[in-house]
C-alpha positions as CSV (number, residue, x, y, z in Angstrom):
1,M,46.0,98.2,61.1
2,T,46.7,95.0,62.9
3,L,49.5,94.5,65.1
4,S,50.9,91.6,63.6
5,R,51.5,93.7,60.2
6,Y,53.1,96.5,62.8
7,F,55.7,93.8,63.9
8,E,56.4,92.3,60.2
9,E,57.6,96.1,59.3
10,K,61.4,95.7,59.6
11,S,61.8,99.2,60.5
12,R,60.0,98.6,63.7
13,A,61.8,97.6,67.0
14,V,59.8,95.5,69.3
15,D,60.7,95.1,72.7
16,W,58.9,92.1,73.6
17,V,60.0,92.1,77.0
18,T,58.6,95.4,77.8
19,L,55.3,94.5,75.3
20,I,54.4,91.6,77.2
21,A,54.6,93.0,80.6
22,G,53.0,95.8,79.8
23,L,50.1,94.0,78.5
24,T,49.9,91.7,81.5
25,A,49.8,94.4,83.7
26,L,47.5,96.4,82.3
27,R,45.0,93.2,82.0
28,N,45.7,92.8,85.6
29,S,45.1,96.4,86.4
30,L,42.1,96.9,84.8
31,G,40.9,93.5,86.2
32,Y,38.8,90.8,84.6
33,R,35.4,92.5,85.3
34,L,35.0,94.5,82.3
35,N,32.1,96.0,80.1
36,K,31.7,93.9,77.2
37,E,33.4,96.2,75.2
38,N,36.7,96.8,77.0
39,H,36.6,93.1,77.8
40,A,36.5,92.4,74.0
41,L,39.1,95.4,73.5
42,I,41.7,93.8,75.6
43,C,41.0,90.4,74.5
44,L,41.7,91.2,71.0
45,L,44.8,93.3,72.1
46,E,46.1,90.0,73.8
47,Y,45.4,87.8,70.9
48,E,47.4,90.0,68.5
49,V,50.2,90.4,70.6
50,S,50.2,86.5,71.3
51,N,49.8,86.0,67.5
52,A,52.4,87.8,66.4
53,L,54.4,86.4,68.9
54,Y,53.9,83.3,67.5
55,M,54.9,84.2,64.0
56,F,58.2,85.7,65.5
57,L,58.9,82.6,67.5
58,G,58.3,80.1,64.6
59,E,59.8,77.2,66.1
60,H,58.0,77.2,69.2
61,T,54.7,75.4,69.5
62,H,51.3,77.5,70.2
63,A,51.0,75.2,73.9
64,E,54.7,76.8,74.6
65,V,54.0,80.1,74.0
66,D,50.4,80.2,75.5
67,D,52.0,78.4,78.7
68,A,54.8,81.2,78.6
69,L,51.9,84.0,78.5
70,N,49.6,82.2,80.7
71,S,52.0,81.9,83.6
72,L,52.0,85.9,84.0
73,Y,49.0,86.0,85.9
74,G,49.4,88.6,88.9
75,L,52.0,90.5,87.0
76,N,51.9,93.9,87.5
77,D,54.6,97.0,87.7
78,H,54.6,97.6,91.4
79,L,55.7,94.1,92.2
80,C,57.9,93.1,89.1
81,G,59.0,96.7,87.9
82,E,63.0,95.6,88.7
83,V,62.4,92.1,87.6
84,I,61.0,93.5,84.2
85,E,63.9,96.0,83.9
86,S,66.6,93.4,84.3
87,R,64.9,91.1,81.6
88,M,65.0,93.6,79.4
89,V,68.5,94.7,79.9
90,Y,69.5,91.0,79.7
91,L,68.0,90.6,76.7
92,Y,69.4,94.0,75.0
93,L,73.1,93.0,76.4
94,L,72.7,89.5,74.2
95,K,74.5,90.6,71.0
96,T,72.7,89.0,68.2
97,P,69.2,88.9,67.2
98,E,69.4,85.0,66.5
99,Y,70.4,84.7,70.1
100,R,67.6,87.1,71.4
101,K,65.0,85.3,69.4
102,K,66.4,81.9,70.9
103,E,66.3,83.0,74.5
104,L,62.9,85.4,74.4
105,L,60.7,82.4,75.4
106,N,62.5,81.5,78.7
107,I,63.1,85.0,79.7
108,I,59.1,85.8,79.3
109,K,58.7,82.7,81.3
110,S,61.5,83.8,84.1
111,I,59.1,87.1,84.8
112,S,56.5,84.5,85.9
113,P,55.8,85.4,89.9
114,I,55.0,81.7,89.9
115,L,57.9,80.1,88.0
116,R,60.4,82.7,89.0
117,F,61.7,80.2,91.5
118,S,61.6,77.1,89.8
119,N,64.7,77.6,87.8
120,R,67.5,79.3,90.3
121,D,70.1,78.6,88.3
122,Y,68.9,80.4,85.0
123,L,67.7,83.3,87.3
124,K,71.0,84.3,88.5
125,R,72.2,85.6,85.1
126,F,69.3,88.5,85.9
127,E,70.6,89.8,89.4
128,G,71.8,93.0,89.4
129,L,70.9,94.3,86.0
130,S,69.4,97.5,85.6
131,S,69.2,100.1,82.7
132,S,71.9,102.3,84.8
133,Q,74.6,99.9,83.5
134,L,73.8,100.5,79.6
135,N,76.1,102.9,78.2
136,Y,74.5,104.7,74.8
137,P,74.7,108.2,73.5
138,A,72.5,111.0,75.1
139,G,69.3,111.0,72.8
140,A,69.7,107.8,71.4
141,T,66.6,105.8,71.9
142,F,66.7,102.3,74.0
143,E,66.2,99.9,71.2
144,Y,67.7,96.7,69.7
145,E,67.2,94.4,66.7
146,L,65.8,91.1,67.5
């Protein structure tokens, strides 16, 4: 089953921030000098995720989405853990799926170590956000509708 079919199922919740940041951190932790089979697998995974994101963000061009994804070069969970967490919480706090979808590409761009300082006004909305601020019942999963 391809990832795009997984995302098309309405019963599945997709946390795009975690997925994209995790995939980028995986790529950077594995490095770019892999054997041919592993390189092909990670490339296929990146391709499927980017295609699923293209379909999800239908109003954006492929170039806009590619620019956002390519700006995440060098991201890893040790350097950017709280950056990613603040973006996940911010996306969760946006109340409607329409607004979450509208803001998603900007949120992904704001994770970039390179672009993080180009729009400081936008970054102020993420200051101080952490998952400890969220209240949801014990045993409930951290998910929301996009």
